[in-house]
C-alpha positions in Angstrom: 112.9 -19.6 90.5 116.2 -17.8 90.4 117.0 -19.0 86.9 116.8 -15.6 85.3 119.2 -14.2 87.8 121.6 -17.2 87.4 121.5 -17.0 83.6 122.3 -13.3 83.8 125.4 -13.8 85.9 126.6 -16.7 83.7 126.0 -15.2 80.3 125.8 -11.5 80.3 128.7 -9.0 80.9 128.2 -5.7 82.6 126.4 -4.7 85.8 122.8 -5.1 86.9 120.6 -4.2 89.8 118.0 -6.5 91.3 115.2 -6.4 93.9 114.3 -9.8 95.4 110.8 -9.9 97.0 109.9 -12.8 99.3 109.5 -14.1 102.8 111.3 -15.2 104.8 113.8 -12.6 103.6 116.8 -14.3 105.3 116.2 -17.5 103.3 115.9 -15.6 100.0 119.2 -13.9 100.8 120.9 -17.3 101.5 119.6 -18.7 98.2 120.8 -15.7 96.1 124.2 -15.9 97.8 124.4 -19.6 96.7 123.7 -18.6 93.1 126.4 -15.9 93.3 128.9 -18.3 94.8 128.4 -20.7 91.9 128.8 -17.9 89.5 132.1 -16.9 91.0 133.3 -20.5 91.7 134.0 -19.9 95.4 132.7 -21.1 98.7 130.2 -19.1 100.7 132.7 -18.0 103.4 135.1 -16.9 100.6 132.3 -15.0 98.8 131.2 -13.1 101.9 134.7 -12.0 102.8 135.8 -11.1 99.3 137.0 -7.5 98.9 134.7 -7.0 95.9 131.6 -8.1 97.9 129.9 -5.5 100.1 127.1 -6.8 102.3 125.1 -4.2 104.2 123.2 -5.6 107.2 121.0 -3.7 109.7 122.6 -3.1 113.1 121.7 -5.4 115.9 120.3 -2.6 118.1 116.6 -2.8 118.6 114.1 0.1 119.0 111.7 0.3 121.9 109.1 -1.5 119.8 111.5 -4.4 119.2 112.2 -3.6 115.5 115.7 -3.1 114.1 116.5 0.5 113.7 116.5 2.1 110.3 119.6 1.9 108.1 120.7 5.5 107.5 123.1 7.2 105.2 125.9 6.9 107.9 125.5 3.1 107.8 126.3 2.9 104.0 128.8 5.7 103.7 131.9 3.5 103.9 130.3 1.0 101.6 129.7 3.6 98.9 133.3 4.7 99.3 134.6 1.1 98.8 132.4 0.6 95.8 134.0 3.6 94.1 137.4 1.8 94.3 138.9 -0.4 91.6 137.7 -4.0 91.6 140.0 -6.9 92.3 138.1 -9.4 90.1 136.7 -7.1 87.5 133.2 -6.9 89.0 131.8 -5.6 92.3 128.9 -6.9 94.3 126.5 -5.0 96.6 124.0 -7.0 98.7 121.6 -5.4 101.1 119.6 -8.1 102.8 117.7 -5.5 104.9 116.7 -3.2 102.1 113.3 -2.5 103.6 115.1 -1.0 106.7 116.9 1.6 104.5 115.8 5.2 105.2 114.7 7.3 102.3 117.9 9.4 102.3 120.0 6.2 102.3 118.0 4.8 99.4 118.5 8.1 97.5 122.2 7.9 98.2 122.3 4.3 96.8 120.3 5.5 93.7 123.4 7.2 92.2 125.6 4.1 92.5 122.8 1.9 90.9 122.3 4.4 88.1 126.0 5.1 87.4 128.3 2.5 89.0 132.0 2.8 88.8 132.9 -0.2 86.6 130.8 -3.4 86.6 128.6 -4.0 89.6 125.8 -6.4 90.5 123.5 -4.9 93.2 121.0 -7.0 95.0 118.3 -5.6 97.3 116.1 -7.8 99.5 112.7 -6.9 100.9 109.4 -8.3 102.2 107.4 -5.2 101.4 107.7 -3.3 98.1 106.1 -0.2 99.6 109.3 0.3 101.7 111.4 0.8 98.6 111.1 4.3 97.2 109.8 4.6 93.7 112.9 6.1 92.1 115.1 3.2 93.3 112.4 0.5 92.7 112.0 1.6 89.1 115.7 1.0 88.4 115.8 -2.5 89.9 114.8 -5.8 88.1 112.1 -7.3 90.3 112.2 -11.0 91.2 109.2 -12.1 93.2 109.8 -15.4 94.9 107.4 -17.8 96.6 108.5 -19.1 100.0 111.8 -20.9 99.8 111.0 -23.0 102.8 108.4 -25.8 102.7 105.1 -24.2 103.6 102.9 -26.1 106.0 99.5 -25.5 107.6 98.9 -27.2 110.8 95.6 -25.5 111.7 92.0 -26.5 111.1 91.3 -27.7 107.5 88.3 -25.4 107.2 90.5 -22.4 107.8 93.2 -23.4 105.4 94.7 -21.0 102.8 93.3 -23.2 100.0 89.7 -22.7 101.3 90.4 -19.0 101.5 91.5 -18.9 97.8 88.3 -20.4 96.5 86.1 -18.1 98.6 83.8 -16.3 96.1 83.1 -13.1 98.0 84.8 -10.7 100.4 82.3 -11.4 103.3 83.2 -15.1 103.1 86.9 -14.3 103.2 86.5 -12.0 106.2 84.6 -14.8 108.0 87.4 -17.3 107.2 90.0 -14.8 108.6 87.9 -14.2 111.8 87.9 -18.0 112.4 91.6 -18.1 111.7 92.4 -15.4 114.3 90.1 -17.1 116.8 91.7 -20.5 116.2 95.1 -18.9 116.6 94.1 -17.4 120.0 97.2 -15.1 119.9 99.4 -17.7 118.3 101.0 -15.4 115.7 103.2 -18.2 114.4 100.1 -20.1 113.2 98.9 -17.0 111.4 102.3 -16.5 109.8 102.4 -20.1 108.7 98.9 -19.5 107.1 100.3 -16.5 105.2 103.4 -18.4 104.0 101.2 -21.1 102.5 99.0 -18.4 101.0 102.0 -16.9 99.3 102.9 -20.3 97.8 99.4 -20.8 96.5 99.2 -17.3 95.0 102.6 -17.8 93.3 101.5 -21.2 91.8 98.3 -19.6 90.5 100.1 -16.6 89.1 98.1 -14.2 91.3 100.5 -11.4 91.8 98.3 -9.1 93.8 97.5 -11.7 96.4 101.1 -12.8 96.6 102.3 -9.2 97.2 99.7 -8.5 99.9 100.4 -11.8 101.6 104.2 -11.0 101.7 103.5 -7.6 103.1 101.1 -8.9 105.7 103.6 -11.6 106.8 106.3 -8.9 107.3 104.0 -6.5 109.1 102.6 -9.1 111.5 106.1 -10.5 112.2 107.2 -7.0 113.1 104.5 -6.8 115.8 102.0 -5.0 113.6 98.3 -5.1 114.0 97.1 -8.6 113.0 93.6 -7.6 112.1 94.7 -4.6 110.0 97.1 -6.7 107.9 94.7 -9.5 107.4 92.0 -7.0 106.4 94.2 -6.1 103.5 94.5 -9.8 102.6 90.7 -10.2 102.8 89.9 -7.4 100.4 92.5 -8.5 97.9 91.1 -10.0 94.7 91.4 -13.7 95.0 
């Protein structure tokens, strides 16, 4: 899964910039950190506190809607300044686990350091929704799309399982399956999110990139208190 990234760190000199797409994002971030720790030959706590490692996390404050506030230019200004300094180890590392919370101005500010880093730098951005990364930045990042890094399970009714959805032959049938899923969930968002995680895994195994991307996006939107029906509608009209 992360072999391409691991091989790059082990065998290739110079800098690079990566965009990791997957849900849950927190687990993807942990796994990528493990790969980087192995590459540097240090423990996790040493890696995260290393002067050459800059980790930009979203503030803990919540908005009225319950979502974390956007990461603005002011949140990354100090990081950009530190990245311009001389490296202790010969290479600098920038990790943004909440990249889909970056404002457009903040992404544009990071664009320069990705395009023209001072010295060697490995930049890693993490998102659950590609549409939240502006095109100029996205085009300069090597995309790594990852299936769920936790064991996906479906505990609902067998007839509403993601596997049944994937073999549905027409959109009307898929809509019917989703309506049954929502009815079965009866407001249990966790059940619907589990369904989407399994769907991601199936789509990844089958090499269905469009279904995988829309399932990740729906998972993120619903978890963020978005409209369940609106997100699942996008899943239903996706080519299976």
